Backbone bond lengths (Angstrom), bond angles and torsions (degrees), N, CA, C in turn:
res aa  C-N    CA-C-N  psi(-1)  N-CA   C-N-CA  omega(-1)  CA-C   N-CA-C  phi
1 M - - - 1.465 - - 1.522 108.49 -
2 K 1.325 116.05 132.44 1.464 121.25 -175.50 1.522 110.01 -125.73
3 S 1.326 115.92 144.02 1.451 121.99 177.43 1.520 109.97 -98.54
4 I 1.337 116.82 132.10 1.471 120.74 175.13 1.532 108.60 -128.84
5 R 1.341 116.03 155.11 1.457 120.93 178.34 1.521 109.89 -62.22
6 T 1.320 115.74 139.83 1.456 120.33 -178.78 1.529 110.73 -57.92
7 Q 1.339 115.73 -38.69 1.472 118.74 -179.83 1.525 112.32 -64.40
8 D 1.335 116.53 -19.30 1.465 120.60 179.45 1.524 112.82 -101.43
9 A 1.347 117.11 9.56 1.463 121.01 -170.42 1.524 114.03 -94.84
10 V 1.331 117.83 2.37 1.460 119.77 179.98 1.532 109.36 -58.33
11 G 1.349 114.93 130.56 1.459 119.86 -179.49 1.519 114.22 93.50
12 H 1.330 116.79 -12.04 1.469 120.45 178.07 1.536 109.76 -91.07
13 A 1.322 116.00 150.00 1.465 121.83 178.29 1.525 109.72 -93.16
14 L 1.334 115.64 137.92 1.464 120.21 177.62 1.528 110.41 -64.95
15 L 1.315 114.66 141.42 1.455 120.73 -178.27 1.525 112.19 -88.63
16 H 1.336 118.36 -15.50 1.459 121.16 -179.21 1.525 109.46 -156.88
17 D 1.336 116.65 164.22 1.461 121.38 176.16 1.522 109.87 -63.91
18 L 1.305 116.21 146.34 1.460 121.64 174.13 1.524 108.65 -113.24
19 V 1.320 115.98 127.01 1.459 121.87 -174.35 1.520 109.91 -104.91
20 R 1.333 114.51 140.70 1.470 120.53 174.14 1.520 108.07 -112.69
21 I 1.335 116.51 126.99 1.460 121.33 179.23 1.528 108.76 -127.37
22 V 1.334 115.09 124.05 1.463 121.89 170.59 1.522 105.26 -120.54
23 I 1.332 116.97 111.13 1.457 121.75 -172.21 1.520 111.22 -52.52
24 G 1.337 115.41 125.67 1.452 121.16 177.34 1.517 114.55 77.93
25 E 1.339 117.81 -0.57 1.464 119.80 -176.59 1.529 112.63 -124.01
26 V 1.329 116.42 -54.01 1.461 117.58 -172.10 1.525 111.09 -154.00
27 K 1.329 114.44 145.64 1.449 121.98 166.10 1.521 106.17 -140.38
28 D 1.318 116.35 114.24 1.456 119.51 179.60 1.520 110.13 -145.65
29 T 1.314 115.81 -177.41 1.464 121.86 -177.53 1.526 107.76 -126.37
30 P 1.340 118.05 86.95 1.466 120.28 -176.37 1.522 114.02 -69.88
31 F 1.338 116.76 -22.05 1.465 120.59 179.01 1.527 109.36 -130.78
32 R 1.332 115.85 130.77 1.453 121.53 -179.70 1.525 111.01 -104.47
33 R 1.311 114.84 157.42 1.467 120.48 174.67 1.532 109.44 -53.51
34 G 1.320 115.63 137.39 1.459 121.00 178.63 1.512 113.83 92.26
35 H 1.356 117.08 -12.53 1.462 119.28 178.10 1.529 110.45 -62.36
36 V 1.314 117.10 129.47 1.464 121.82 178.91 1.529 108.92 -87.83
37 I 1.308 114.90 120.47 1.464 121.29 -172.55 1.525 111.27 -70.00
38 T 1.358 114.69 135.02 1.458 121.68 176.56 1.528 109.68 -113.92
39 E 1.320 116.04 171.64 1.463 120.81 177.52 1.527 110.75 -59.16
40 E 1.353 115.22 -38.47 1.467 119.27 -178.60 1.530 112.30 -66.11
41 D 1.326 117.04 -22.27 1.465 120.51 -178.45 1.532 112.83 -78.13
42 I 1.304 118.12 -22.16 1.460 120.90 -171.29 1.531 112.41 -57.64
43 P 1.350 119.87 -50.76 1.481 118.62 179.37 1.533 112.54 -60.29
44 K 1.336 116.99 -38.76 1.463 119.93 -179.84 1.524 110.99 -64.72
45 L 1.326 116.17 -40.56 1.470 119.85 178.95 1.520 111.17 -65.46
46 L 1.315 116.05 -40.66 1.469 119.80 178.49 1.526 110.78 -66.13
47 D 1.353 116.87 -35.64 1.468 120.22 176.70 1.523 111.35 -63.62
48 L 1.337 116.47 -27.89 1.465 121.26 177.62 1.523 111.88 -82.22
49 G 1.327 116.84 0.42 1.454 120.68 -179.58 1.511 113.33 83.50
50 K 1.338 116.95 13.87 1.458 121.35 -178.89 1.533 109.69 -93.72
51 E 1.314 114.91 89.71 1.459 119.38 178.29 1.521 112.48 -86.43
52 H 1.344 115.84 -12.59 1.461 121.58 176.56 1.528 109.45 -136.47
53 I 1.306 116.40 149.89 1.456 123.70 178.40 1.532 108.05 -121.04
54 F 1.326 116.09 141.50 1.463 120.46 179.57 1.518 110.60 -99.89
55 V 1.321 115.61 137.03 1.461 122.18 177.77 1.524 108.97 -130.00
56 M 1.342 115.67 156.88 1.457 121.04 179.72 1.526 110.65 -73.23
57 E 1.335 114.25 151.44 1.456 121.37 174.72 1.524 109.08 -127.33
58 P 1.338 118.25 160.45 1.467 120.73 -179.87 1.527 113.11 -57.56
59 E 1.325 117.71 -34.11 1.462 119.77 -177.74 1.531 112.97 -72.31
60 D 1.327 116.97 -0.39 1.448 120.20 176.93 1.530 112.40 -79.99
61 E 1.323 117.33 3.13 1.461 120.76 177.17 1.533 109.31 -59.58
62 G 1.318 116.08 139.39 1.468 120.48 -176.05 1.511 112.58 94.38
63 F 1.331 116.46 -1.17 1.457 122.19 176.42 1.527 109.14 -117.09
64 L 1.317 116.23 152.03 1.456 121.97 177.41 1.521 109.69 -115.32
65 H 1.317 115.41 142.80 1.456 120.75 175.24 1.523 109.51 -68.34
66 E 1.336 116.71 151.91 1.464 121.41 -177.17 1.524 112.82 -55.07
67 E 1.323 117.66 -35.71 1.463 119.97 179.96 1.527 110.99 -68.75
68 D 1.317 117.02 -38.27 1.461 120.32 178.10 1.531 110.68 -67.62
69 V 1.325 116.57 -34.54 1.465 120.63 176.40 1.525 109.87 -65.95
70 A 1.331 117.06 -45.34 1.467 120.97 -179.84 1.526 110.84 -60.27
71 R 1.321 117.24 -41.43 1.469 120.36 178.62 1.523 110.68 -64.43
72 A 1.324 116.67 -42.27 1.469 120.08 179.45 1.524 111.03 -63.61
73 L 1.333 117.22 -40.96 1.459 120.85 179.35 1.526 110.79 -66.56
74 Y 1.323 116.08 -39.07 1.468 118.04 178.89 1.528 110.26 -62.09
75 R 1.313 117.64 -41.29 1.468 120.21 179.73 1.529 111.39 -61.84
76 M 1.328 117.47 -31.96 1.467 120.76 176.83 1.526 111.36 -71.28
77 A 1.318 116.73 -31.29 1.466 121.53 -174.56 1.517 112.84 -90.65
78 D 1.311 117.71 -26.28 1.460 124.22 -166.98 1.521 113.02 -63.84
79 G 1.339 116.05 106.91 1.455 121.56 178.36 1.513 111.80 -115.60
80 E 1.320 116.97 -158.39 1.457 121.69 -175.32 1.525 111.99 -71.10
81 N 1.326 114.42 145.29 1.469 123.42 170.65 1.523 113.36 62.97
82 M 1.322 116.24 40.70 1.459 121.88 174.60 1.525 108.04 -149.98
83 H 1.327 115.72 158.83 1.463 118.99 177.63 1.524 110.27 -141.53
84 E 1.307 114.16 166.85 1.468 123.20 -174.38 1.520 110.51 -86.40
85 G 1.329 116.29 128.47 1.453 120.64 173.79 1.523 110.68 -81.06
86 P 1.325 117.41 176.65 1.466 120.34 -179.51 1.525 112.51 -69.90
87 M 1.317 115.95 149.71 1.460 121.03 174.14 1.529 108.98 -68.19
88 A 1.322 117.24 132.23 1.465 121.35 178.89 1.518 108.81 -148.82
89 Q 1.314 116.33 119.56 1.462 122.36 176.44 1.526 111.70 54.57
90 G 1.318 115.65 40.70 1.454 120.97 176.92 1.515 114.55 77.82
91 K 1.327 117.74 12.31 1.461 121.82 -175.69 1.522 110.29 -126.21
92 I 1.348 115.40 143.36 1.464 122.33 171.23 1.524 107.94 -119.17
93 E 1.328 116.06 140.58 1.453 120.80 176.45 1.527 110.71 -113.83
94 A 1.320 116.00 146.48 1.463 122.37 175.30 1.522 108.35 -94.91
95 I 1.337 116.84 138.23 1.461 122.62 -174.32 1.525 109.38 -127.64
96 A 1.328 116.53 136.99 1.463 121.70 -177.80 1.521 111.55 -72.03
97 D 1.334 116.00 138.82 1.465 121.93 175.97 1.523 112.42 -91.65
98 V 1.331 117.09 -23.21 1.465 121.11 -174.96 1.529 109.85 -138.53
99 D 1.316 116.12 162.98 1.463 121.03 167.90 1.524 107.18 -71.56
100 G 1.319 117.06 131.20 1.455 118.24 -178.80 1.504 112.76 179.79
101 L 1.331 114.50 -163.86 1.459 122.92 -177.76 1.521 108.72 -105.29
102 F 1.322 116.49 122.42 1.462 121.85 -178.92 1.522 109.27 -81.38
103 K 1.329 115.86 124.47 1.456 122.11 -177.48 1.527 110.02 -114.47
104 V 1.326 115.38 134.29 1.464 122.67 -179.47 1.519 108.97 -128.06
105 D 1.337 117.06 130.93 1.468 120.36 170.66 1.524 106.51 -80.40
106 V 1.314 115.33 90.63 1.466 121.35 -169.32 1.528 111.57 -63.66
107 E 1.311 118.24 -41.30 1.461 120.32 -176.99 1.524 111.09 -63.37
108 R 1.325 117.67 -45.36 1.469 119.50 178.76 1.523 111.52 -70.18
109 L 1.331 116.61 -33.24 1.467 119.47 174.74 1.518 110.18 -59.38
110 H 1.347 117.26 -46.97 1.462 120.81 179.16 1.522 110.48 -61.26
111 A 1.326 116.99 -41.01 1.464 120.85 -178.10 1.528 111.07 -62.83
112 I 1.323 117.09 -42.42 1.468 120.39 179.35 1.519 110.73 -67.82
113 N 1.324 116.71 -42.43 1.464 119.48 -179.83 1.525 112.72 -70.15
114 S 1.336 116.97 -11.04 1.470 121.08 178.18 1.521 112.79 -88.62
115 I 1.326 117.36 -7.01 1.464 120.55 -173.54 1.519 111.96 -65.88
116 G 1.321 116.11 -46.69 1.472 117.91 -175.29 1.506 111.77 175.88
117 E 1.326 116.71 -105.54 1.464 120.93 -171.20 1.526 112.53 -116.47
118 L 1.318 117.02 24.58 1.461 120.30 172.18 1.528 108.62 -112.26
119 T 1.326 116.85 150.56 1.463 119.72 -173.55 1.528 111.59 -141.60
120 I 1.319 114.67 138.70 1.463 122.73 165.28 1.525 105.37 -119.68
121 V 1.317 116.61 119.13 1.465 122.14 -175.08 1.526 107.99 -115.09
122 T 1.351 117.62 124.39 1.453 120.81 -173.32 1.530 112.27 -125.51
123 R 1.314 114.49 167.68 1.460 120.07 165.32 1.531 107.39 -74.82
124 F 1.323 116.78 171.09 1.451 120.44 -178.81 1.526 111.37 -64.00
125 N 1.329 115.85 145.25 1.450 121.20 170.68 1.533 109.47 -57.84
126 N 1.336 115.52 144.13 1.473 123.40 178.54 1.526 113.35 66.84
127 T 1.333 116.38 28.82 1.459 120.95 174.69 1.525 110.02 -87.26
128 P 1.335 119.43 129.05 1.468 119.75 172.97 1.524 109.86 -71.41
129 V 1.336 116.43 135.77 1.463 120.65 -176.58 1.524 109.64 -132.51
130 K 1.318 114.58 160.64 1.453 122.21 176.54 1.529 109.46 -107.84
131 A 1.322 116.12 152.10 1.460 120.16 175.46 1.525 109.57 -55.50
132 G 1.325 115.87 133.97 1.460 121.02 -179.78 1.508 114.52 94.40
133 E 1.341 117.20 -12.07 1.462 119.52 178.92 1.518 111.14 -78.14
134 K 1.327 115.75 148.65 1.459 121.46 177.59 1.521 109.80 -78.30
135 L 1.329 115.32 136.88 1.456 121.86 -175.85 1.518 113.36 -107.48
136 A 1.325 116.75 -37.46 1.462 120.78 -171.87 1.518 109.92 -162.92
137 G 1.335 115.78 162.89 1.452 122.03 175.14 1.513 110.05 -132.82
138 M 1.329 117.14 144.81 1.462 122.85 -178.29 1.525 109.30 -126.28
139 R 1.325 115.53 129.89 1.462 119.65 176.22 1.521 109.07 -165.54
140 C 1.331 116.79 169.96 1.460 120.59 170.78 1.522 108.46 -114.43
141 I 1.321 116.16 165.58 1.461 120.35 -175.64 1.530 112.11 -79.98
142 P 1.340 119.79 -52.29 1.464 119.22 179.43 1.524 111.34 -81.64
143 L 1.308 115.83 166.58 1.464 120.98 177.03 1.520 111.21 -67.26
144 L 1.319 116.39 -38.11 1.464 122.24 176.79 1.522 108.70 -120.78
145 L 1.319 116.56 135.90 1.458 121.69 -176.62 1.521 109.81 -125.29
146 E 1.325 115.26 141.65 1.464 119.10 176.35 1.525 109.64 -57.30
147 E 1.311 115.96 129.43 1.456 121.04 -178.30 1.528 111.80 -60.47
148 Q 1.330 117.02 -28.96 1.457 120.98 -177.86 1.527 111.40 -60.75
149 Q 1.343 117.31 -33.42 1.465 119.27 178.94 1.525 111.14 -62.65
150 V 1.317 117.10 -39.29 1.463 121.07 177.86 1.524 110.17 -67.07
151 E 1.326 116.82 -39.72 1.465 120.06 177.98 1.522 111.06 -63.13
152 D 1.333 116.39 -39.35 1.472 119.86 177.62 1.530 110.74 -64.24
153 A 1.331 116.56 -38.73 1.470 120.33 178.74 1.529 110.71 -65.89
154 K 1.327 116.63 -38.46 1.468 120.45 179.23 1.528 110.96 -62.12
155 K 1.309 117.08 -36.74 1.461 120.32 178.92 1.525 110.97 -64.46
156 I 1.338 116.12 -38.32 1.465 119.99 178.77 1.527 110.17 -69.36
157 A 1.325 116.68 -44.20 1.470 120.66 179.65 1.529 110.61 -63.96
158 N 1.318 116.75 -40.59 1.473 122.93 173.90 1.529 112.71 55.21
159 G 1.325 115.88 35.13 1.456 119.91 175.90 1.516 115.21 74.97
160 D 1.323 118.28 5.35 1.468 122.87 -179.29 1.524 108.20 -111.36
161 P 1.338 118.75 115.26 1.475 120.50 -174.23 1.527 112.84 -55.59
162 L 1.320 115.46 141.46 1.461 121.50 179.11 1.522 111.95 -78.77
163 L 1.337 117.14 -25.29 1.462 121.39 -172.40 1.522 110.47 -127.80
164 H 1.315 116.45 149.39 1.455 121.33 167.25 1.524 109.47 -164.11
165 V 1.312 115.24 166.73 1.464 121.46 178.39 1.527 108.10 -117.98
166 K 1.335 115.68 123.45 1.461 120.87 176.24 1.523 108.16 -91.79
167 P 1.312 118.88 117.86 1.472 119.72 -178.06 1.520 111.59 -66.42
168 F 1.318 115.25 152.90 1.463 120.88 176.05 1.530 108.03 -75.00
169 V 1.326 115.93 114.82 1.466 120.14 -172.32 1.527 113.60 -114.43
170 R 1.321 118.08 -23.29 1.466 119.58 179.15 1.525 108.12 -84.78
171 K 1.325 116.30 120.89 1.465 121.20 -168.18 1.524 114.53 -113.77
172 T 1.333 118.57 -9.72 1.461 120.56 -177.75 1.516 110.02 -130.27
173 M 1.310 115.74 152.76 1.472 119.77 178.22 1.515 109.92 -144.32
174 G 1.348 115.01 155.86 1.450 121.69 175.27 1.512 109.63 -127.85
175 I 1.318 116.66 151.13 1.461 122.21 -177.95 1.529 109.18 -120.23
176 V 1.325 115.46 133.64 1.457 121.78 171.04 1.525 106.95 -113.75
177 T 1.326 116.65 114.10 1.465 121.88 178.96 1.527 108.23 -99.69
178 T 1.318 116.64 121.64 1.463 122.44 -178.22 1.529 110.11 -103.86
179 G 1.316 115.30 136.24 1.472 119.45 175.97 1.511 110.93 153.16
180 S 1.312 115.62 117.92 1.462 119.27 179.70 1.514 111.48 -60.93
181 E 1.339 116.57 -33.95 1.469 120.17 -178.13 1.527 111.29 -65.26
182 V 1.351 116.57 -32.02 1.466 120.45 176.79 1.527 109.80 -79.36
183 F 1.329 115.90 -45.25 1.464 121.41 -178.27 1.522 111.23 -59.24
184 E 1.333 116.61 -40.17 1.465 120.97 -177.45 1.517 113.29 -85.57
185 G 1.341 116.45 -0.69 1.452 120.56 174.98 1.506 115.43 81.57
186 R 1.332 118.02 10.51 1.467 119.59 178.35 1.521 111.16 -68.56
187 I 1.325 115.37 -33.22 1.469 119.92 172.36 1.524 107.89 -134.00
188 K 1.322 116.48 158.55 1.457 121.40 178.35 1.523 109.16 -111.17
189 D 1.322 116.79 125.50 1.466 120.35 177.57 1.527 108.16 -85.95
190 A 1.328 114.85 84.71 1.466 119.91 179.96 1.519 111.39 -94.25
191 F 1.325 116.26 6.69 1.469 120.48 -173.47 1.525 112.35 -108.87
192 T 1.357 116.28 -51.91 1.461 119.92 -169.99 1.522 114.49 -59.99
193 P 1.352 119.79 -56.23 1.477 118.48 -177.23 1.530 113.68 -59.16
194 P 1.355 119.11 -45.24 1.478 117.26 179.92 1.525 113.38 -61.56
195 I 1.334 116.85 -37.17 1.463 119.30 -178.83 1.526 110.33 -66.86
196 I 1.325 117.30 -44.48 1.464 120.01 178.16 1.523 110.21 -63.15
197 E 1.336 116.59 -43.66 1.464 119.81 178.73 1.532 111.04 -60.03
198 E 1.323 116.03 -42.03 1.469 120.62 -178.72 1.527 111.17 -62.47
199 R 1.324 116.55 -44.20 1.468 119.16 -178.09 1.520 111.37 -72.23
200 C 1.320 116.75 -34.12 1.465 119.27 178.58 1.526 111.63 -72.16
201 A 1.336 116.88 -30.49 1.459 120.73 -179.18 1.524 111.76 -60.50
202 E 1.331 117.23 -28.10 1.468 120.82 177.84 1.520 111.55 -58.93
203 F 1.336 116.30 -24.89 1.455 121.05 -177.25 1.531 112.30 -111.31
204 G 1.324 116.29 15.33 1.451 120.52 176.61 1.514 114.39 76.73
205 V 1.338 117.78 22.72 1.461 122.06 -178.06 1.531 109.47 -102.69
206 T 1.343 116.98 132.53 1.459 121.55 -179.31 1.527 110.79 -119.02
207 K 1.326 115.74 155.70 1.468 121.69 -179.44 1.517 110.62 -82.84
208 V 1.347 116.12 134.33 1.462 120.88 176.48 1.521 111.91 -115.17
209 A 1.334 117.45 -15.24 1.472 119.17 -178.60 1.519 110.28 -158.28
210 H 1.338 115.62 147.86 1.458 121.52 175.83 1.522 107.95 -145.43
211 E 1.317 116.49 119.31 1.452 122.00 179.85 1.530 109.64 -116.22
212 I 1.333 116.38 136.86 1.465 122.75 175.33 1.524 107.26 -113.54
213 V 1.334 116.98 126.79 1.464 120.24 -174.71 1.530 110.52 -133.89
214 T 1.318 114.83 163.51 1.464 121.21 176.71 1.521 110.30 -77.53
215 D 1.319 115.62 171.00 1.469 121.59 177.18 1.534 109.07 -77.35
216 N 1.305 114.07 73.56 1.455 120.86 -179.14 1.522 107.79 -142.71
217 T 1.329 116.44 125.44 1.463 119.84 -173.52 1.516 112.14 -58.86
218 D 1.306 118.05 -44.12 1.463 120.64 -179.67 1.527 111.40 -61.33
219 D 1.331 115.87 -40.65 1.468 119.70 -179.95 1.532 111.25 -67.04
220 I 1.335 116.63 -38.86 1.470 120.03 179.70 1.527 109.85 -65.63
221 V 1.333 116.49 -43.99 1.471 120.39 178.47 1.526 110.26 -60.41
222 A 1.313 116.68 -43.97 1.467 120.36 179.99 1.531 111.15 -63.75
223 A 1.320 116.64 -37.63 1.467 120.56 -179.91 1.524 111.06 -67.92
224 I 1.330 116.82 -40.63 1.472 119.95 176.52 1.523 109.54 -59.14
225 D 1.324 115.86 -45.11 1.461 119.89 -179.83 1.531 111.05 -63.26
226 K 1.332 116.12 -35.95 1.462 120.00 -177.87 1.527 111.67 -67.94
227 V 1.345 117.92 -43.95 1.472 119.45 -179.55 1.528 110.69 -70.74
228 K 1.322 116.46 -31.33 1.462 118.94 175.94 1.527 110.06 -65.92
229 A 1.311 116.49 -43.14 1.459 120.56 179.05 1.527 111.75 -64.98
230 A 1.334 116.77 -24.84 1.472 120.86 178.25 1.525 112.01 -75.35
231 G 1.320 116.38 -5.11 1.464 119.88 176.51 1.517 115.25 103.59
232 A 1.322 118.02 19.10 1.469 120.50 179.92 1.524 110.91 -72.54
233 D 1.316 116.38 125.51 1.470 121.91 175.36 1.524 111.44 -79.15
234 I 1.332 116.54 -25.35 1.463 123.23 177.19 1.526 106.64 -135.15
235 I 1.328 116.82 139.97 1.459 121.41 179.49 1.526 108.98 -118.06
236 F 1.334 115.85 126.48 1.457 121.77 176.93 1.530 108.89 -110.49
237 C 1.325 115.92 129.00 1.466 121.44 175.77 1.520 108.30 -112.44
238 T 1.325 116.98 121.13 1.463 120.82 -178.67 1.509 109.57 -117.97
239 G 1.334 114.92 148.22 1.450 121.00 -179.13 1.516 110.91 89.22
240 G 1.331 116.04 146.94 1.455 120.54 176.94 1.509 114.00 67.30
241 M 1.348 117.38 34.53 1.460 120.63 -175.75 1.524 113.22 -108.81
242 S 1.336 118.43 7.68 1.462 119.24 -178.02 1.524 110.17 -90.55
243 V 1.321 116.26 -169.16 1.469 120.95 -177.55 1.525 111.92 -92.05
244 D 1.336 117.58 3.51 1.459 119.65 178.23 1.525 110.20 -61.68
245 P 1.327 118.87 140.82 1.466 121.48 -179.10 1.520 113.63 -57.12
246 D 1.359 117.44 -28.57 1.459 119.00 -178.29 1.527 112.95 -91.35
247 D 1.322 117.17 8.38 1.464 120.98 174.71 1.523 108.03 -90.27
248 L 1.315 116.08 107.88 1.461 121.42 -166.49 1.530 114.12 -105.70
249 T 1.325 117.67 -3.76 1.464 119.72 -174.16 1.530 113.22 -61.86
250 P 1.348 120.33 -45.17 1.469 118.90 178.77 1.529 112.94 -57.58
251 G 1.340 116.08 -40.14 1.453 119.38 179.03 1.518 112.16 -66.22
252 A 1.336 116.92 -37.33 1.467 120.77 178.32 1.522 110.56 -66.99
253 I 1.325 116.25 -40.67 1.466 119.47 177.10 1.524 110.05 -61.65
254 K 1.322 115.98 -44.13 1.462 120.41 179.81 1.525 111.25 -60.66
255 R 1.330 116.36 -39.09 1.458 119.56 -179.31 1.532 110.81 -67.81
256 Y 1.334 116.37 -40.45 1.468 119.70 -174.75 1.527 112.69 -79.83
257 A 1.306 116.56 -39.45 1.461 120.81 -172.42 1.531 112.16 -72.55
258 D 1.323 114.33 155.69 1.462 119.78 173.49 1.518 110.44 -73.14
259 R 1.349 116.81 -35.24 1.465 121.00 178.47 1.522 109.54 -155.07
260 V 1.302 115.41 144.47 1.463 122.72 174.92 1.523 107.83 -106.02
261 V 1.325 116.33 121.41 1.465 121.13 179.02 1.520 110.42 -74.73
262 T 1.325 115.86 -46.42 1.462 119.42 -179.25 1.518 110.32 -161.66
263 Y 1.296 116.28 148.15 1.461 122.63 163.80 1.520 104.79 -124.00
264 G 1.296 115.91 98.52 1.459 122.79 -172.09 1.513 109.54 117.86
265 L 1.324 115.50 130.78 1.460 121.65 -173.57 1.523 109.20 -138.82
266 P 1.353 119.26 138.23 1.462 120.57 178.18 1.530 111.94 -77.66
267 V 1.326 115.29 58.93 1.464 122.49 178.42 1.522 107.67 -136.74
268 L 1.320 116.24 135.59 1.468 121.97 176.95 1.527 109.73 -130.33
269 P 1.353 116.79 131.60 1.468 129.68 -3.01 1.532 111.23 -73.58
270 G 1.343 114.74 153.90 1.449 119.50 172.62 1.507 115.65 114.55
271 S 1.326 118.02 22.82 1.456 120.38 -173.94 1.527 113.85 -67.68
272 M 1.342 118.25 -18.04 1.462 120.64 -177.05 1.526 112.78 -90.47
273 V 1.318 117.36 18.75 1.461 121.87 177.64 1.524 110.37 -65.33
274 C 1.331 115.79 146.50 1.467 122.36 172.98 1.531 107.55 -120.22
275 I 1.336 116.66 129.34 1.466 121.69 178.78 1.521 108.38 -117.79
276 A 1.332 116.96 126.17 1.465 121.30 -178.39 1.529 109.05 -145.20
277 Y 1.337 115.09 166.27 1.463 120.88 179.52 1.521 110.16 -134.88
278 C 1.324 115.13 139.52 1.458 120.63 171.27 1.532 108.93 -74.92
279 A 1.324 116.36 170.19 1.461 120.50 -178.76 1.522 112.09 -61.13
280 D 1.345 118.12 -30.98 1.471 120.89 -179.86 1.523 112.73 -88.99
281 G 1.334 117.19 7.06 1.463 121.11 177.45 1.507 115.35 94.47
282 T 1.328 117.87 -4.51 1.463 119.79 178.34 1.528 110.06 -64.29
283 P 1.342 118.19 124.03 1.471 119.82 -179.15 1.524 112.53 -80.14
284 I 1.327 114.67 144.43 1.461 122.36 172.69 1.523 107.24 -119.81
285 L 1.312 116.66 127.47 1.457 121.12 -179.95 1.518 109.29 -118.55
286 G 1.337 115.56 115.52 1.455 120.17 171.69 1.510 109.11 -80.38
287 V 1.335 117.02 119.17 1.465 122.07 -169.57 1.527 110.11 -110.94
288 P 1.333 119.04 110.44 1.469 120.63 174.06 1.522 109.80 -67.73
289 G 1.311 115.73 143.21 1.461 119.83 -174.84 1.512 114.01 -57.25
290 G 1.324 116.87 -32.97 1.460 119.74 -175.81 1.514 114.73 -60.84
291 V 1.328 117.74 -27.43 1.471 119.04 -175.66 1.520 111.42 -72.19
292 L 1.324 117.36 -14.41 1.456 120.03 -178.11 1.520 112.76 -91.23
293 F 1.326 117.39 -5.11 1.460 121.00 -176.97 1.531 112.51 -92.91
294 S 1.321 116.94 -6.06 1.468 119.94 179.79 1.521 108.74 -150.98
295 K 1.319 115.91 174.90 1.456 122.00 179.49 1.523 108.24 -156.38
296 P 1.336 118.75 132.39 1.460 127.62 6.74 1.525 112.04 -87.36
297 T 1.331 115.48 157.82 1.453 123.02 175.93 1.526 108.05 -141.01
298 A 1.333 115.62 -176.49 1.463 119.85 177.47 1.527 110.88 -55.38
299 F 1.317 117.39 -35.39 1.471 121.61 179.13 1.525 110.89 -56.21
300 D 1.319 116.97 -44.37 1.462 121.50 -177.15 1.525 112.01 -72.50
301 E 1.325 117.26 -26.08 1.458 120.97 176.55 1.527 110.87 -74.08
302 I 1.309 116.28 -36.54 1.467 121.37 -173.97 1.521 112.74 -86.29
303 L 1.346 117.27 -38.09 1.463 121.52 -171.81 1.530 113.84 -52.51
304 P 1.339 121.05 -49.57 1.468 119.02 -178.71 1.532 113.16 -58.58
305 R 1.317 116.78 -34.18 1.461 120.18 179.64 1.528 110.71 -69.88
306 L 1.324 117.20 -38.27 1.454 119.49 177.33 1.528 110.85 -64.72
307 V 1.337 116.60 -43.17 1.464 120.90 -177.49 1.539 110.74 -66.13
308 A 1.332 116.69 -33.70 1.471 120.92 179.21 1.525 112.35 -84.64
309 D 1.332 117.00 4.26 1.463 122.22 -177.55 1.529 110.50 54.57
310 D 1.328 114.89 42.62 1.459 121.92 178.68 1.535 107.61 -98.59
311 E 1.300 116.48 103.59 1.460 121.16 -172.11 1.530 111.70 -58.88
312 I 1.318 115.45 133.22 1.460 122.24 179.61 1.525 108.89 -99.77
313 T 1.319 116.61 128.51 1.462 122.20 -179.19 1.528 109.82 -106.31
314 K 1.325 114.96 169.21 1.460 119.70 176.49 1.522 110.41 -62.60
315 E 1.326 117.28 -38.12 1.468 120.67 177.67 1.523 110.76 -61.98
316 D 1.338 117.41 -40.16 1.463 120.96 176.11 1.531 110.22 -58.28
317 C 1.326 115.85 -43.57 1.467 120.76 -178.63 1.529 110.91 -61.77
318 I 1.321 116.26 -43.96 1.464 120.86 -179.91 1.525 110.62 -60.47
319 R 1.332 116.09 -41.94 1.467 120.64 -177.44 1.526 112.69 -69.92
320 M 1.321 118.50 -17.27 1.462 120.56 179.26 1.517 112.56 -67.40
321 G 1.337 117.30 -14.92 1.450 119.02 179.00 1.510 113.15 -63.10
322 H 1.352 116.75 -30.94 1.463 120.58 176.54 1.531 108.20 -79.63
323 G 1.314 116.21 107.96 1.452 121.16 -175.04 1.506 113.23 90.06
324 G 1.339 117.01 4.87 1.452 120.58 -176.82 1.513 115.37 -82.33
325 F 1.331 117.82 -3.96 1.473 119.82 176.33 1.514 107.84 -84.16
326 L 1.317 116.92 98.14 1.455 122.85 -170.82 1.521 112.91 -99.81
327 G 1.337 116.78 -10.33 1.453 121.17 -170.15 1.496 114.93 -61.72
């Protein structure tokens, strides 16, 4: 890459986009990469503070232009339900095609970003996104980058996309409310079902069943089975989720479910959550009452993953402790 005086650059093609920024007024790109400089361009370039222009030289072999690096990085990242935005200032952005859960292979992302001067910058793993939202950006730091860095990144990617969006596929839910005081009509639970419905509606999930039962394990198990039979893709059990001996909901979930991932989560508020799965993969979430009185809570961290049918493991639960203080 060689620098020449702007006044001597007529007939040369620009090597990169040139940006104009006037604070509080304008940010645009009056000159794009590949533009062939004319006499009329010289005053405008000088007004932009460009007293020299860079052009390629033969000895630049073995280096890639920033735009070629961005394209290569996008190909490593490009997974399901996303598309490539336009090239701008040496950067490409990934854009969501559907409403869903944004997934990032964080370990491989870190490995690629550790190579040198190339970067893939993303939103957080497990972030709910809307169609049309930007997910990530790819670019390198210098104008020209050693090609070997891109080759090293390709080895890490190994043909398996780093990013993808899992669409929200679970569309119905059922609620089991536990509590003799509610069942017998001594108090009315006018809070829990509407709050759960409201939060689920953000992801296109509607209620198909709601059962109210006494503090009896057999009754709770039967109610879970009833809402599942009504077509619930997700089952929420509220009430009876504390450590009191007469709180029976966790035990009922354990009896009904094929497997319990966790009862207790390193997230506050909401540490008394129970996550379980039926044999056919239907998730059951034991919801402590406290998580419905504020936002965000463990409920809000878990819900998008349940709706996207993104299986939650015990290891996932352990990792939620980092950043899990939401209060």
